C-alpha positions as CSV (number, residue, x, y, z in Angstrom):
1,M,9.7,50.5,11.7
2,A,13.0,48.6,12.2
3,N,13.4,45.3,10.4
4,F,15.1,42.4,12.3
5,F,16.7,39.6,10.4
6,K,17.6,36.2,11.8
7,V,21.1,35.2,10.9
8,S,21.1,31.8,9.1
9,T,23.4,29.2,10.6
10,N,23.0,26.9,7.6
11,K,26.3,26.3,5.7
12,S,26.6,26.5,1.9
13,P,27.2,23.0,0.6
14,S,30.8,22.2,-0.2
15,K,31.6,22.0,-3.9
16,A,34.5,19.6,-3.4
17,P,33.7,15.9,-3.6
18,L,33.8,14.0,-0.3
19,T,34.4,10.3,0.5
20,A,32.0,8.7,2.9
21,K,31.4,5.2,4.4
22,I,27.8,4.1,4.7
23,T,26.9,2.7,8.1
24,R,23.2,1.9,7.8
25,L,19.9,2.5,5.9
26,D,17.4,4.8,7.4
27,G,13.7,4.0,7.4
28,N,13.3,5.4,3.9
29,G,16.0,3.2,2.5
30,C,18.5,6.0,2.2
31,G,22.2,5.3,3.1
32,V,23.5,7.1,6.2
33,A,27.1,8.2,6.8
34,R,28.6,10.8,9.2
35,L,29.8,14.3,8.3
36,Q,31.3,16.4,11.2
37,N,29.2,14.5,13.8
38,K,25.9,14.8,12.0
39,P,24.1,12.3,9.7
40,L,24.8,12.5,6.0
41,F,22.0,11.1,3.9
42,I,23.0,9.6,0.5
43,Q,20.1,8.2,-1.6
44,G,21.0,5.0,-3.5
45,S,23.8,3.9,-1.2
46,L,24.0,0.7,0.9
47,P,25.6,-0.2,4.2
48,N,29.4,-0.9,4.1
49,E,29.9,1.0,0.8
50,I,32.5,3.6,0.3
51,V,31.2,6.4,-2.0
52,E,32.4,9.6,-3.5
53,V,29.6,12.2,-3.1
54,K,28.8,15.8,-3.6
55,L,26.9,17.8,-1.0
56,F,23.7,19.6,-2.2
57,E,22.2,20.5,1.1
58,E,23.8,21.1,4.5
59,K,21.9,22.0,7.7
60,N,22.8,22.3,11.3
61,K,21.6,18.8,12.1
62,Y,22.0,16.9,8.9
63,A,23.3,17.0,5.3
64,R,22.4,15.4,2.0
65,A,24.6,14.4,-0.9
66,K,24.4,12.7,-4.3
67,I,26.6,9.8,-5.3
68,I,29.3,10.6,-7.9
69,N,31.1,7.3,-7.7
70,I,30.9,4.0,-5.8
71,K,34.5,3.2,-4.7
72,Q,33.6,0.0,-2.8
73,S,30.2,-1.8,-3.5
74,S,28.2,-3.8,-1.0
75,I,27.9,-7.5,-1.6
76,D,24.1,-6.9,-1.5
77,R,24.1,-4.5,-4.4
78,V,22.3,-5.6,-7.5
79,K,21.7,-4.0,-10.9
80,P,18.2,-2.4,-10.8
81,K,15.9,-4.1,-13.2
82,C,14.0,-0.9,-14.1
83,Q,15.6,1.4,-16.6
84,H,14.1,4.4,-14.9
85,F,15.4,3.6,-11.4
86,G,17.1,6.6,-9.8
87,V,14.8,9.1,-11.6
88,C,11.3,7.7,-11.1
89,G,10.2,8.1,-7.5
90,G,8.2,4.9,-7.4
91,C,10.7,2.3,-6.2
92,D,13.4,3.1,-3.5
93,I,15.4,0.0,-2.9
94,Q,15.8,-1.8,-6.2
95,M,19.6,-1.7,-5.8
96,L,19.2,-3.9,-2.7
97,A,19.1,-7.7,-3.3
98,F,15.6,-8.9,-2.8
99,E,16.6,-11.4,-0.1
100,Q,18.0,-8.4,1.9
101,Q,14.9,-6.2,1.5
102,L,12.9,-8.2,4.1
103,P,15.6,-7.8,6.9
104,F,15.8,-4.1,6.1
105,K,12.0,-3.8,6.6
106,Q,12.0,-6.0,9.7
107,Q,14.7,-3.8,11.2
108,K,12.6,-0.7,10.3
109,V,9.6,-2.1,12.2
110,T,11.8,-3.1,15.2
111,D,13.4,0.3,15.4
112,L,10.0,2.0,15.5
113,F,8.7,-0.5,18.2
114,S,11.8,0.3,20.3
115,R,10.7,3.9,20.6
116,Y,7.3,3.0,22.1
117,L,8.2,-0.4,23.7
118,P,11.9,-0.2,24.7
119,D,11.7,-3.2,27.0
120,L,10.0,-5.4,24.4
121,A,11.8,-4.4,21.2
122,K,15.4,-3.6,22.2
123,A,16.5,-6.6,20.2
124,N,15.1,-8.4,17.2
125,E,14.8,-11.7,19.0
126,L,12.5,-10.1,21.6
127,L,9.8,-9.5,19.0
128,P,8.1,-12.8,18.1
129,W,8.8,-12.7,14.4
130,Q,7.0,-15.2,12.2
131,A,7.6,-16.1,8.6
132,S,7.0,-13.2,6.2
133,I,4.4,-13.1,3.5
134,T,6.0,-12.5,0.1
135,S,5.2,-12.8,-3.6
136,A,7.2,-12.6,-6.8
137,P,9.4,-9.5,-6.6
138,W,8.3,-8.2,-10.0
139,H,5.0,-7.8,-11.9
140,Y,2.8,-7.9,-8.8
141,R,0.9,-4.5,-8.9
142,R,-2.5,-4.7,-10.5
143,K,-3.6,-1.0,-10.0
144,A,-1.8,2.2,-10.5
145,R,-2.3,5.9,-11.4
146,L,-0.3,7.1,-14.3
147,G,0.4,10.8,-14.5
148,V,0.0,12.7,-17.8
149,Q,1.7,15.9,-18.6
150,F,2.2,17.7,-22.0
151,N,5.4,19.5,-22.9
152,K,5.6,22.8,-24.8
153,N,5.2,20.9,-28.1
154,L,2.1,19.2,-26.7
155,E,3.8,15.8,-26.6
156,A,2.5,13.6,-23.9
157,V,4.7,12.5,-21.0
158,I,3.2,9.5,-19.3
159,G,4.6,8.0,-16.1
160,F,5.2,8.5,-12.4
161,R,6.6,11.5,-10.5
162,Q,10.3,12.0,-10.2
163,K,11.8,12.0,-6.7
164,S,11.0,15.1,-4.7
165,T,9.4,16.9,-7.7
166,N,6.0,17.2,-9.4
167,N,7.6,16.5,-12.8
168,L,6.9,13.2,-14.4
169,T,9.4,10.5,-15.5
170,A,8.5,9.4,-19.1
171,I,8.1,5.7,-18.5
172,K,8.6,3.1,-21.2
173,S,7.8,0.1,-19.1
174,C,7.3,-0.6,-15.4
175,P,8.4,-4.0,-14.1
176,V,6.4,-3.9,-10.9
177,L,3.1,-3.6,-12.8
178,V,1.5,-6.9,-13.8
179,E,2.6,-7.9,-17.2
180,P,-0.6,-6.8,-19.1
181,L,0.0,-3.3,-17.7
182,S,3.8,-3.1,-17.6
183,D,4.3,-2.2,-21.3
184,I,1.1,-0.1,-21.8
185,F,3.0,3.2,-21.8
186,P,4.1,3.4,-25.5
187,T,0.5,2.4,-26.6
188,L,-1.0,5.1,-24.5
189,K,1.5,7.7,-25.8
190,A,0.7,6.7,-29.4
191,L,-3.0,7.2,-28.6
192,L,-2.6,10.5,-26.9
193,A,-0.6,11.8,-29.9
194,Q,-3.6,11.4,-32.1
195,L,-6.1,13.2,-29.8
196,S,-7.5,16.4,-31.3
197,I,-7.9,18.1,-27.9
198,K,-4.4,18.2,-26.4
199,A,-3.5,18.6,-22.7
200,A,-6.9,17.6,-21.6
201,I,-6.0,14.6,-19.5
202,G,-5.1,14.8,-15.9
203,H,-4.2,11.1,-15.3
204,I,-5.1,7.6,-16.3
205,E,-5.9,4.9,-13.7
206,V,-5.1,1.4,-14.9
207,I,-6.6,-1.6,-13.3
208,Y,-6.1,-5.3,-14.0
209,A,-8.9,-7.5,-12.7
210,D,-11.8,-9.6,-13.7
211,I,-14.6,-7.6,-15.4
212,E,-18.2,-8.8,-15.4
213,N,-19.9,-9.4,-18.8
214,T,-16.6,-9.5,-20.7
215,D,-13.4,-11.4,-21.1
216,D,-11.4,-8.2,-20.9
217,K,-9.3,-7.7,-17.8
218,T,-7.9,-4.2,-18.2
219,T,-9.8,-1.1,-17.2
220,L,-8.6,2.4,-18.0
221,V,-10.2,5.4,-16.1
222,V,-9.3,8.6,-17.9
223,R,-9.5,11.8,-15.9
224,Q,-10.7,14.2,-18.7
225,L,-10.4,17.9,-18.0
226,K,-12.2,19.0,-21.1
227,P,-15.2,17.5,-23.0
228,L,-14.3,14.8,-25.6
229,N,-15.3,15.4,-29.2
230,S,-16.5,12.7,-31.5
231,H,-13.1,12.1,-33.0
232,D,-11.5,11.5,-29.6
233,V,-14.3,9.3,-28.4
234,D,-14.0,7.1,-31.6
235,L,-10.2,6.9,-31.0
236,W,-10.5,5.7,-27.5
237,K,-13.1,3.1,-28.6
238,Q,-10.8,1.9,-31.4
239,Y,-7.9,1.4,-29.0
240,A,-10.3,-0.3,-26.5
241,V,-11.3,-2.9,-29.1
242,E,-7.8,-3.5,-30.4
243,H,-6.3,-3.9,-26.9
244,Q,-9.3,-5.4,-25.0
245,W,-9.7,-2.5,-22.7
246,Q,-12.7,-1.2,-20.8
247,V,-12.4,2.6,-21.0
248,I,-14.2,4.9,-18.6
249,I,-14.1,8.7,-19.0
250,D,-14.2,10.7,-15.7
251,D,-14.9,14.4,-16.1
252,G,-15.0,15.0,-12.4
253,N,-18.7,14.7,-12.1
254,N,-19.8,11.8,-14.2
255,L,-18.4,8.5,-15.5
256,Q,-18.9,7.8,-19.2
257,H,-18.4,4.1,-20.2
258,L,-17.2,3.9,-23.8
259,S,-18.0,0.1,-24.0
260,N,-21.4,-1.1,-25.1
261,E,-22.1,-2.5,-21.6
262,V,-21.4,-1.1,-18.2
263,A,-18.8,-3.5,-16.8
264,I,-17.9,-3.9,-13.1
265,N,-14.5,-4.8,-11.9
266,S,-14.3,-7.8,-9.6
267,L,-11.7,-9.6,-7.5
268,S,-12.0,-13.3,-7.0
269,Y,-10.2,-15.7,-4.7
270,E,-10.7,-19.3,-3.6
271,L,-10.8,-20.3,0.0
272,K,-9.4,-23.9,0.0
273,G,-9.4,-26.4,2.9
274,L,-10.4,-24.1,5.7
275,N,-10.9,-26.2,8.8
276,R,-14.4,-26.0,10.2
277,V,-16.3,-28.3,12.5
278,G,-18.1,-30.8,10.3
279,G,-15.7,-30.5,7.4
280,T,-13.7,-28.1,5.3
281,V,-14.6,-24.9,3.4
282,D,-13.8,-24.7,-0.3
283,K,-15.5,-21.6,-1.8
284,E,-14.8,-18.9,-4.4
285,I,-15.4,-15.4,-3.1
286,I,-16.1,-12.6,-5.6
287,I,-15.7,-9.0,-4.5
288,N,-17.0,-6.3,-6.8
289,F,-15.5,-2.9,-6.7
290,S,-15.4,0.5,-8.5
291,N,-12.4,2.1,-10.0
292,D,-12.1,4.6,-7.1
293,D,-12.4,2.0,-4.3
294,F,-9.5,0.9,-2.3
295,I,-8.2,-2.6,-3.1
296,Q,-5.1,-4.5,-2.1
297,I,-2.9,-4.2,-5.2
298,N,-0.9,-7.4,-4.8
299,H,-3.2,-10.3,-5.4
300,A,-0.9,-13.1,-4.3
301,V,0.0,-11.3,-1.0
302,N,-3.6,-10.5,-0.3
303,L,-4.6,-14.2,-0.5
304,D,-1.8,-15.2,1.9
305,M,-2.6,-12.3,4.2
306,I,-6.2,-13.4,4.5
307,A,-5.1,-17.0,5.1
308,L,-2.7,-15.9,7.8
309,A,-5.3,-13.8,9.5
310,L,-7.7,-16.7,9.6
311,T,-5.0,-19.0,11.0
312,W,-4.0,-16.6,13.8
313,L,-7.7,-15.8,14.8
314,T,-8.5,-19.6,15.1
315,I,-12.1,-18.7,14.4
316,K,-14.7,-21.2,15.9
317,P,-18.2,-21.8,14.7
318,S,-19.5,-20.1,17.9
319,D,-17.4,-17.0,17.5
320,N,-18.7,-13.5,17.0
321,V,-16.1,-11.5,15.1
322,L,-15.7,-7.8,14.7
323,D,-14.0,-6.4,11.5
324,L,-13.0,-2.7,11.8
325,F,-12.1,-0.7,8.7
326,C,-13.6,-3.5,6.8
327,G,-13.7,-1.8,3.3
328,L,-15.4,-4.0,0.7
329,G,-15.3,-7.1,2.9
330,N,-11.9,-8.4,2.0
331,F,-11.4,-10.1,5.4
332,S,-15.1,-10.1,6.5
333,L,-16.4,-12.5,3.9
334,A,-13.6,-15.0,4.4
335,M,-14.1,-14.9,8.2
336,A,-17.8,-15.5,7.8
337,M,-17.0,-18.9,6.3
338,L,-15.9,-20.0,9.8
339,A,-17.6,-17.8,12.3
340,K,-21.1,-17.7,13.7
341,Q,-21.4,-14.0,12.9
342,V,-19.2,-11.2,11.5
343,T,-19.8,-7.5,12.0
344,G,-18.0,-5.3,9.6
345,V,-17.6,-1.5,10.3
346,E,-16.4,1.1,7.8
347,G,-16.1,4.9,7.8
348,V,-17.3,5.4,4.2
349,Q,-21.0,4.7,3.6
350,V,-20.5,3.8,-0.1
351,M,-18.0,1.1,0.9
352,V,-20.5,-0.2,3.5
353,D,-23.2,-0.5,0.8
354,K,-20.8,-2.4,-1.5
355,A,-19.7,-4.7,1.3
356,N,-23.4,-5.6,1.9
357,Q,-23.8,-6.2,-1.8
358,N,-20.7,-8.4,-1.9
359,A,-22.1,-10.5,1.0
360,K,-25.4,-10.9,-0.9
361,K,-23.6,-11.8,-4.1
362,N,-21.7,-14.6,-2.4
363,A,-24.8,-15.8,-0.5
364,I,-23.2,-15.0,2.8
365,N,-25.9,-14.4,5.4
366,N,-23.9,-14.2,8.6
367,C,-22.2,-10.9,7.8
368,E,-23.6,-7.5,8.6
369,F,-21.9,-4.1,7.7
370,Y,-22.3,-0.8,9.4
371,H,-21.2,2.8,8.9
372,A,-19.3,4.6,11.7
373,N,-16.5,7.0,12.3
374,L,-14.0,4.7,14.0
375,N,-11.8,7.6,15.0
376,D,-14.7,8.8,17.2
377,N,-16.5,7.3,20.2
378,W,-18.5,4.3,18.8
379,L,-19.1,2.3,21.9
380,E,-22.7,3.5,22.1
381,Q,-23.5,2.3,18.7
382,S,-26.0,-0.6,18.6
383,W,-23.6,-3.0,16.9
384,A,-21.0,-2.4,19.5
385,K,-23.3,-3.7,22.3
386,Q,-22.6,-7.3,21.2
387,V,-20.1,-9.5,22.9
388,F,-17.2,-10.1,20.5
389,D,-14.7,-13.0,20.7
390,K,-12.3,-11.7,18.1
391,V,-11.5,-8.5,16.2
392,L,-9.6,-7.7,13.1
393,L,-8.3,-4.2,12.4
394,D,-7.1,-3.0,9.0
395,P,-6.8,0.8,9.2
396,A,-5.3,3.3,6.9
397,R,-1.9,4.8,7.5
398,A,-3.2,7.0,10.3
399,G,-3.7,3.9,12.4
400,A,-6.4,3.1,14.8
401,E,-5.6,4.9,18.0
402,Q,-9.2,5.7,19.0
403,A,-10.4,2.2,18.0
404,V,-7.8,0.3,20.0
405,E,-8.7,2.3,23.1
406,Q,-12.3,1.3,22.8
407,I,-11.4,-2.3,21.9
408,A,-9.5,-2.5,25.1
409,Q,-12.5,-1.3,27.0
410,L,-14.5,-4.1,25.5
411,K,-11.9,-6.6,26.6
412,I,-12.0,-8.6,23.3
413,P,-9.7,-11.6,23.9
414,T,-8.0,-11.8,20.5
415,I,-6.9,-9.0,18.2
416,V,-5.3,-9.3,14.7
417,Y,-4.0,-5.9,13.6
418,V,-3.1,-5.4,9.9
419,S,-1.0,-2.3,9.4
420,C,0.3,-0.4,6.4
421,D,2.4,2.0,8.6
422,P,4.8,0.7,11.2
423,A,5.0,4.0,13.1
424,T,1.3,4.1,13.9
425,L,1.3,0.4,14.5
426,A,4.0,0.8,17.2
427,R,2.0,3.6,18.8
428,D,-1.2,1.6,18.8
429,S,0.6,-1.5,20.1
430,Q,1.9,0.4,23.1
431,L,-1.7,1.4,23.9
432,L,-2.9,-2.2,23.8
433,I,0.0,-3.5,25.9
434,L,-0.6,-0.9,28.5
435,Q,-4.3,-2.1,28.6
436,G,-3.3,-5.6,29.4
437,Y,-2.7,-7.2,26.0
438,Q,0.4,-9.2,25.0
439,L,2.0,-9.3,21.6
440,E,2.0,-13.0,20.6
441,K,3.1,-12.9,16.9
442,I,4.3,-10.4,14.3
443,S,4.9,-11.0,10.6
444,L,6.0,-8.8,7.7
445,I,3.6,-8.5,4.7
446,D,5.7,-7.6,1.6
447,M,2.9,-6.0,-0.3
448,F,5.3,-3.6,-2.1
449,A,8.5,-5.3,-3.1
450,Q,11.3,-3.0,-4.3
451,T,10.0,-0.2,-2.1
452,K,10.5,1.1,1.4
453,H,6.9,0.5,2.3
454,V,6.1,-2.0,5.0
455,E,2.9,-3.8,5.9
456,T,2.7,-5.8,9.1
457,M,0.3,-8.2,10.8
458,V,0.3,-8.6,14.6
459,L,-1.6,-10.9,16.9
460,F,-2.5,-9.7,20.4
461,T,-4.2,-11.7,23.2
462,L,-5.6,-10.4,26.4
463,K,-3.8,-11.5,29.5
464,K,-5.9,-13.7,31.7
465,N,-5.1,-11.7,34.9
């Protein structure tokens, strides 16, 4: 049998340094120049910079290079605060001044909208941008998964993955984690060095939140690949007492709480001065969650995001509100303070059960939660037979394509869409506009400062004709 080989048209990267001028940032925060009429991507560079680079990949349609030297720096370049920047894959745009990160993210959203709605988004001013939701640029993240690897000497490496690799960066401190967590790495490394069963930990989840029955606020969930012996159990307990941790061992099947009491993580926030007929609402809401539940990791941004959603929805005491992808009730419970009735729907039954428990815990009686696959046809469900005045959507990165098509059939007058992926948001926005909705307001939600990630909130209203 004859063998046929396809001739590769890829060129070998040039070994000689090149000089390039950066013209823009792409959607991933990577600087873009031109090389022989094709884009040249240079991580860590900024627009208007002149950089000396070395190619490490060259294809027919693009090339990639690493910076050797910055010959002319951007006025927007700042010194990264994190000592691990450039190696750790966690934060992409620390070199960009914080006040310029929001314009970058806004342009990213606008560019994606222009692909789906060229008449609406061909210029920034044609999108009805509102003030952005921001928080402190550092020490905002209250939950993270720390990778654990062991080298050939069985020394622990604790941190986050390096860029484009499965190897970990040995982190000493992380300035985006809340301060009780940001310097936890040396303590964990000292603990792991004393374990008798080495290389038995997959990762460690760290969570900073209120914990019932204790004054402790830090929970560690340790993914344990081999059973703990008594020495290692005692060691974890010792560190837990010394550092006021709640430690949970997860063997893949069961959770073992090493504290005397089984504690539950909870988030609390206060709703202050919400306008309601007959007065104002001032109430503290407590949301219980488990270590593997999804929560918003930026507490300050989450509070402002809830407040903005309530403002845009202008909920009346007579309103029946639908909350799709409701999770633990993050938006539902707040909306119930103003509405006649809130119906929350979630695709994970465990989350539905917890949302119901959270409503009961907060003595909220006008909130009901249901389980349904929102990426399927749900219009025949009993809860969908109601007449809804408003709807809030907060889907995962995949967006809500099936859900918005069915919302459009229900002709719900007001929609607030909270998105964690601008590409799927732009796609779903096109669907709503084609079904007679108009885009009234749009706002950036800077949940993840120092990174390329963008969250967005959009208000849609149904045209009267």
